C-alpha positions in Angstrom: 83.5 61.0 72.0 85.3 57.8 72.9 88.8 56.8 73.9 90.1 53.6 72.2 92.8 51.3 73.5 95.6 49.8 71.3 94.3 46.8 69.4 96.3 43.6 68.9 98.1 43.6 65.6 96.5 40.3 64.6 93.0 41.6 65.1 91.2 43.0 62.1 87.9 44.6 62.5 85.8 44.3 59.4 82.7 46.4 58.7 80.0 45.1 56.5 79.7 47.0 53.2 79.1 46.1 49.6 82.2 46.2 47.4 83.3 49.2 45.5 82.6 50.0 41.9 85.6 48.3 40.3 83.9 45.3 38.9 81.7 45.0 42.0 78.5 46.6 43.3 78.9 50.3 44.0 80.2 51.2 47.4 78.4 54.5 47.0 75.1 52.7 47.4 76.2 51.8 50.9 78.7 54.6 51.8 77.1 57.7 50.4 75.7 60.2 52.9 72.2 61.6 53.0 71.7 65.0 54.5 68.7 65.4 56.9 66.6 66.8 54.2 67.2 63.9 51.9 70.1 65.5 49.9 72.5 62.8 48.9 76.2 63.0 48.1 77.2 62.1 44.6 77.5 58.4 44.2 80.8 58.1 42.4 83.5 58.0 43.6 83.5 57.8 47.4 86.1 60.3 48.5 87.8 60.4 51.9 90.8 62.2 53.4 93.4 62.0 56.1 96.5 63.8 57.3 99.3 64.1 59.8 100.1 67.4 61.5 99.8 70.1 58.9 98.3 67.4 56.8 95.6 67.0 59.4 94.8 70.7 59.2 94.7 70.5 55.4 92.5 67.3 55.5 89.9 69.1 57.7 90.0 72.2 55.4 89.5 70.0 52.3 86.8 68.0 54.0 84.7 71.0 55.0 85.3 72.7 51.6 83.9 69.6 49.8 81.9 67.7 52.3 79.2 67.2 49.6 81.8 64.8 48.1 83.9 63.7 51.1 82.5 61.0 53.5 85.0 61.1 56.2 88.4 62.3 57.6 91.2 60.8 59.6 93.1 63.5 61.5 96.4 62.7 63.3 98.1 65.3 65.5 96.0 68.2 64.2 94.1 71.1 65.6 90.8 72.9 65.0 89.7 74.2 61.6 90.9 77.8 61.0 92.8 77.7 64.3 95.5 80.1 62.9 92.9 82.6 61.6 95.2 83.5 58.8 98.1 84.5 61.1 101.4 82.7 61.6 101.7 84.4 65.0 98.4 82.9 66.1 99.4 79.6 64.7 102.6 79.4 66.7 100.9 80.8 69.9 97.7 78.7 70.0 97.8 75.9 67.4 100.9 73.8 68.0 103.1 73.1 71.0 102.0 75.7 73.6 100.4 74.1 76.6 98.8 77.4 77.5 97.1 77.7 74.1 93.7 79.5 74.1 91.4 78.8 71.2 88.1 80.6 70.8 85.9 77.9 69.2 83.0 80.3 69.0 85.0 82.7 66.8 86.0 79.8 64.6 82.4 78.7 64.4 81.4 82.1 63.2 84.0 81.9 60.4 82.8 78.5 59.4 79.2 79.7 59.2 80.2 82.7 57.2 82.1 80.5 54.7 79.2 78.1 54.5 76.7 80.9 53.8 78.9 82.4 51.1 79.5 79.1 49.4 83.2 78.9 50.3 82.5 75.8 52.4 79.9 73.1 51.7 76.6 73.5 53.5 76.5 72.0 57.0 73.8 69.5 56.0 76.4 67.5 54.1 78.5 67.0 57.3 75.8 65.2 59.3 76.6 61.6 58.4 80.3 62.0 57.8 82.7 60.0 60.0 85.8 61.5 61.7 88.7 59.6 63.3 91.1 61.6 65.5 94.4 60.5 67.1 96.8 62.3 69.4 99.7 60.6 71.0 100.5 61.2 74.7 104.2 61.7 73.8 103.5 64.3 71.1 105.2 67.5 72.0 104.8 69.2 68.7 101.0 69.4 68.8 99.9 69.9 72.4 97.0 67.8 73.8 95.1 71.0 74.5 95.0 71.7 70.8 94.0 68.2 69.9 91.2 68.3 72.5 89.9 71.5 71.0 89.8 69.8 67.6 87.7 67.0 69.1 85.3 69.5 70.7 85.0 71.4 67.4 84.3 68.2 65.5 81.4 67.4 67.8 79.7 70.7 66.7 80.3 69.9 63.0 79.6 66.2 62.8 77.3 63.8 64.7 79.2 62.9 68.0 78.4 59.2 67.5 80.4 59.3 64.3 83.6 60.5 65.9 86.3 58.3 67.4 89.1 60.0 69.4 92.2 58.0 70.3 94.1 60.0 72.9 95.6 57.4 75.3 98.5 55.9 73.3 102.2 56.6 73.9 103.0 57.9 70.5 105.2 60.8 69.6 104.6 63.1 66.6 104.7 60.3 64.0 102.4 58.3 61.7 101.9 55.1 63.8 102.3 51.9 61.9 102.5 48.2 62.7 106.1 47.8 61.8 107.5 50.5 59.5 109.6 53.5 60.3 111.7 54.4 63.3 111.1 54.9 67.0 107.5 55.4 68.0 108.5 57.6 71.0 110.7 60.0 69.1 109.7 62.6 66.4 112.3 62.1 63.8 112.4 62.0 60.0 110.6 60.4 58.2 108.1 60.8 61.0 106.8 57.2 60.6 106.7 55.2 63.9 107.1 51.5 64.4 104.3 51.6 67.0 102.6 48.2 66.7 99.5 50.1 65.7 97.9 50.4 62.3 96.7 54.0 62.3 96.0 53.9 58.5 93.9 50.8 58.9 92.0 52.1 61.9 91.1 55.4 60.3 90.1 53.8 57.0 87.9 51.2 58.7 86.1 53.9 60.6 85.6 56.5 57.9 85.1 54.2 54.8 84.0 50.9 56.4 86.4 48.7 54.4 84.8 45.4 53.5 88.0 43.4 52.9 91.1 42.6 55.0 94.3 44.2 54.0 96.6 42.7 51.4 99.3 40.3 52.5 101.7 41.6 49.8 105.0 43.0 51.1 105.6 46.7 51.1 108.1 46.2 48.3 105.5 44.5 46.2 102.9 47.1 46.9 105.3 49.9 46.1 105.4 48.6 42.5 101.8 49.8 42.2 102.8 53.3 43.2 102.8 55.8 40.3 104.8 59.0 40.2 103.5 61.9 38.3 104.2 65.6 37.7 101.7 67.7 39.7 102.1 70.8 37.6 100.8 68.9 34.5 97.4 68.4 36.2 97.0 71.1 39.0 97.6 74.0 36.6 97.9 77.5 37.9 97.3 76.5 41.5 100.3 74.2 41.6 102.8 77.0 42.5 103.3 75.8 46.1 103.1 72.1 45.3 106.2 69.9 44.8 107.3 68.8 41.4 106.1 65.2 41.7 103.5 63.3 43.7 102.4 59.7 44.2 99.3 57.7 43.3 98.7 54.2 44.6 96.6 52.2 42.1 95.4 48.7 42.8 95.5 46.4 39.8 91.7 46.2 39.9 91.5 49.9 39.4 93.9 50.3 36.5 91.3 49.5 33.9 88.2 50.6 35.8 88.7 54.2 37.0 85.5 54.2 39.1 87.3 53.1 42.3 87.0 55.1 45.5 89.7 57.6 46.4 91.5 58.4 49.6 93.7 61.5 49.8 96.6 61.3 52.4 98.3 64.6 53.3 101.8 64.3 54.6 103.1 66.4 57.5 105.7 69.2 57.6 109.2 68.0 56.6 107.6 64.8 55.3 107.3 65.8 51.6 109.1 64.1 48.7 112.0 66.6 48.8 112.7 65.6 52.4 111.8 61.8 52.6 111.3 60.7 49.0 108.5 58.2 48.7 108.9 56.9 52.3 105.5 58.2 53.4 103.7 57.0 50.3 105.2 53.5 50.7 105.2 53.1 54.5 102.3 55.0 56.0 100.2 51.9 55.9 97.4 52.9 53.5 98.4 50.8 50.4 97.9 47.4 51.9 94.3 48.2 52.7 93.7 50.0 49.4 95.0 47.1 47.4 92.2 44.7 48.4 89.4 47.3 48.7 89.5 48.9 45.3 90.8 52.2 46.8 93.1 54.6 45.0 95.3 56.6 47.3 96.5 60.1 46.3 99.6 61.4 48.0 99.9 65.1 47.0 103.1 66.9 47.8 104.1 70.4 48.9 107.6 72.0 48.6 109.7 74.1 50.9 110.3 77.7 50.2 112.7 80.2 51.9 111.1 83.0 50.0 107.5 84.3 49.6 105.3 82.5 50.0 107.5 81.4 53.0 107.2 77.7 53.8 110.6 76.5 55.0 109.3 73.1 56.3 107.1 72.2 53.4 103.9 72.3 55.5 100.5 72.4 54.0 98.9 75.8 54.2 96.9 76.0 57.4 97.8 79.6 58.4 97.6 81.6 55.1 100.9 81.7 53.3 99.0 81.1 50.0 96.4 83.8 50.5 93.4 84.7 52.7 91.2 82.0 51.3 93.7 79.2 52.1 91.1 77.3 54.2 88.1 77.3 51.9 87.1 76.3 48.4 89.0 79.2 46.9 92.2 78.2 48.5 95.0 77.6 46.0 96.2 74.3 47.5 92.6 73.0 48.0 91.8 73.8 44.4 95.1 72.2 43.2 94.4 69.0 45.1 90.8 68.7 43.8 92.2 69.2 40.3 94.5 66.3 40.9 91.6 64.2 42.1 89.6 65.0 39.0 92.6 64.1 36.9 93.2 60.7 38.3 91.8 58.8 35.3 94.1 60.8 33.0 97.1 60.3 35.4 96.5 56.5 35.4 96.2 56.5 31.6 99.3 58.5 31.1 101.5 56.5 33.4 100.5 52.9 32.4 
């Protein structure tokens, strides 16, 4: 596990990787993971995930559920997988802001093993080559550093330690750090996007997907013209109950006619859904500029708030069990709904041209 300092905004670190499948050699040939026994992940498409806060919890759940398909995760201001153990009381006591949080990683490991053995999570062999990028700001008071550190420790038991980067020495509040978008970096306020002089989206994407190309020089306004809006219920079916009406899909021009491009799923945080902030997160989180030049489609699924059962007043992703006991595994309603959206991307693109 390593600590990484703030990089200068003008510096772009490029990894060497063949281009993705949209008119180029397949990225899967270079980015796919092989398990120790030679089991390989499916070649097309390369799938990665990231999230902020409740989105980080959901990204980890999705990753472990489908690690035979997912090559990496970027987790910002999150905590360990299954930290809440299906209880909102445990979630509030041990998994958010409490500096005296006590998390039994051994108990969580037992649940992970049980889920893996029962097929509710992917087998552990698929995790071995996956890459994980973690970030926790020193000014973040909504997710305590103790919780973030426990996530890092848990990650070292699930993934190869040399494939983990942990950034925990930057003065960021509970926000999505960007180079120049959003509000204050030292205050946690809507839309929870911080002008931090730090490209978190770029850093995590470069680590988990090894982007071959520098990011686009297009303006945010120009990139936003490639952002599609679609009705989640049309594609997620019966499991869309706790999702918002609409979601967003960033599609590079190169991917509109060739649907074999790689896919990144970005999960927003609590109070950061479309009802609360519109398309601010989808436009300004920083992913689109990198996606535009790297043949990468970005899916921004959306939750909705609810004052009734299932209770979710802040439109968080389910990381404590409000959608049912299987919320954190392959049988989870939101996890199934998001995978249904992923599988529907070719149709979504076709229907919204």
